[in-house]
N, C-alpha and C positions, 0 to 999 in steps of 0.2 A: 684728909682722905688717901691723897698722891701716897705718902707713906706707909701706908697700909697697903695699898696695892702695890707696891714695892717692895714689901719683904712678905706678900705674899707669894710672889712672884717668884721671890728668892726659895722662898720654905716649898714649893710646888714643884721649882727645879733642884734640889736635893731630891728632894726626893726619888724623881725620876731617873734622875744618875743612878744613883743606890738601888733602884727598881730594876733598870739595865745590867747592870752590872752581876745582880743577880742571876742573873740567865744567861752572861756569858758562857760561852759554848771552847773549852780547851780544845789547847792547840799544842801540834804535836814540834816541841825544838831542839831534840834531841832524840831519836831511834835504833837502839842495835838488833837485831830480830837473828844473828850470828846461820843465819842462812846459808853464806857467802861462805862459810868457816874465815871468818876475818875476822882484826881487831874495829874495821873502818865504818864510821854511823852507815848506818844504811836509811836515814832518815832525817833532818836539817843539818844541826853543825856540831858536829863535838872532836873530842877525844879519850877513848878509852885506855889505862894505861894499867899494868900489874905490877906492883908492887917489886924490891930486888930480882930484877930481872928473868923470874918467871916465864916458862913458855907458855904459850895459848895452846889445848886442843881442843876436838868435840864429839858429841857426842849425841844419842837422840833427843832432841827438846821436847818442850810443851807447846801445843801437842806433837806426836812424834813423826808426824811425816818433815817438817822443820831438824836444827840444832843446837844444840845448845854450849854454851862455853862452858866450856872442862880447864878444872886449874887445881894443880898437886901443892905442896911448900905447905899445906895450914897449919904446922904442927909449928911454930914461931911466931910466940905474940907481934901482935902487932900489922902483917901482913893487909894487903887492901889492893880489892878493887877500887879505880879512883874515875870519874867523867871527868873533864874540862869541859866547860857547859854554857858561853856568855847568853845571860838571862835580860838583854840588854830589850827593850820593845814589852818584859813580862811579867806578870808577877801571879800570886796565888800558885805557886811553884809544889808541883808532888812527884814525887817520884814512884815509882814502879817495878816492875819486875815480878819473874816468878826464879825460883832456887833451891836446888835442892842437895844432900853429900850421898855420899857412897853410902851401904851401908856397916854400921860396926866402925869404918875405921875415918869415915871420915870428920869434918869439923862441927862444931853442935850446934851455936848458937854466934849473930853478928850484933852489929850497932853499926847502925846512919848516921853521917860525918857530913855538915857542912862547913863553909868558907866563903866567905863575904868579901876578903882579902888574898884569897890564893896561896895561903900561907897558916894559916895561925886554921884549924879545924876543932870543930863541935859538937857534941855530942848531940843528937837526934832524941831525943827521951831514954826508954831502957833497950837492953837487948832482947832482941826477934830471938828462935828459937828452930833449929834447920832440921827438918826430915829426910827421910831415905824415899820423900817419892813427892814427884808435882803436884800440887793441887790439883782438884775437880775442878774449881772456880778459878784458872788462871789470874795472874797479878797481881800481890799484893799491894799492896798501896802505903808510901810514908805520905801525907798531908807534911806540906814542910809553907805553909798559904802565911803560915803566924811570922816565917820569918822575915821581916822586911826588909833587912840589910842583902836581902838575894831576888832581888827585888828589881827591876833593869839595871841588871851586875854585869856588867866584862868579864870580870873576875874570880864569876862563882865557881869553885867545886864543888863535889859530893865524890865520897865515901864511905866501902861498902868494907865493913873494919869485921876481920872474926879473932873472937874473946874467945869461943868455945872451942879450942884447938883438936887438932887431928892427922892424920896422916895420912888419911884419905883426901879423894877429891870436894872440889865441890863445884856444882854447879848451875849455872846461870840464864835467864835465859829472858829474852823478851824487855832488853834495856828503854825504859821510855822515862822522858822526864819532859813532862810538862806545862804550860802554864795560861794568861788570860792573857787578851792584852791590857797593856799596863797604863794606867789609868794616873797621872800625878793630881793630890790631891790640891786643891783650887784654895789658893792663897787671897784672893780678891773677896772674903766672905764676909757680907756684910757684917759688920757692929750687933746692930736687930737678932741679927741670929747667935751670933758668938757670946752674948753676952745675954741671951733670954735667959731666962732662969725657970719658966712655969710651959 
């Protein structure tokens, strides 16, 4: 009887944990809104770099009351914007941003990459087309919640790599990396649960 009661309590505890986690609110880990016209993070912690020592400039953002980062020189392959952000204490990571290019001459597509060790980068899915205007519904979301290697990781890095080259400018605004509070997988799961087949 006691064994059945302990098993029931253990199962209930697991379900409560799953239920609580499903309602966890996203927390800002790092955010750049570029309204102050620099590359310094505006909320949270992190650094932003532009490959090949290219300079940053600023244009009307999304919404147009603010400004967006504008970069040129996207006519060379594998150039990128990189975010160095520790996800220590967080999991279920999402990257959000607004983007557009200058009409006719700007880059036409990009891909998102992530790194768990700060050195080796992996593509997240396929490429994303770039239009010549910001979307009416701001902030496109790139879901990295299935990438467990970047959870609770002090070395996490993210890149926006241009793959559709152009001589014009790429405009990026409202860069946001968010996650939910990290919860380690329980290591003392009762054998009755781990071995249960029904």
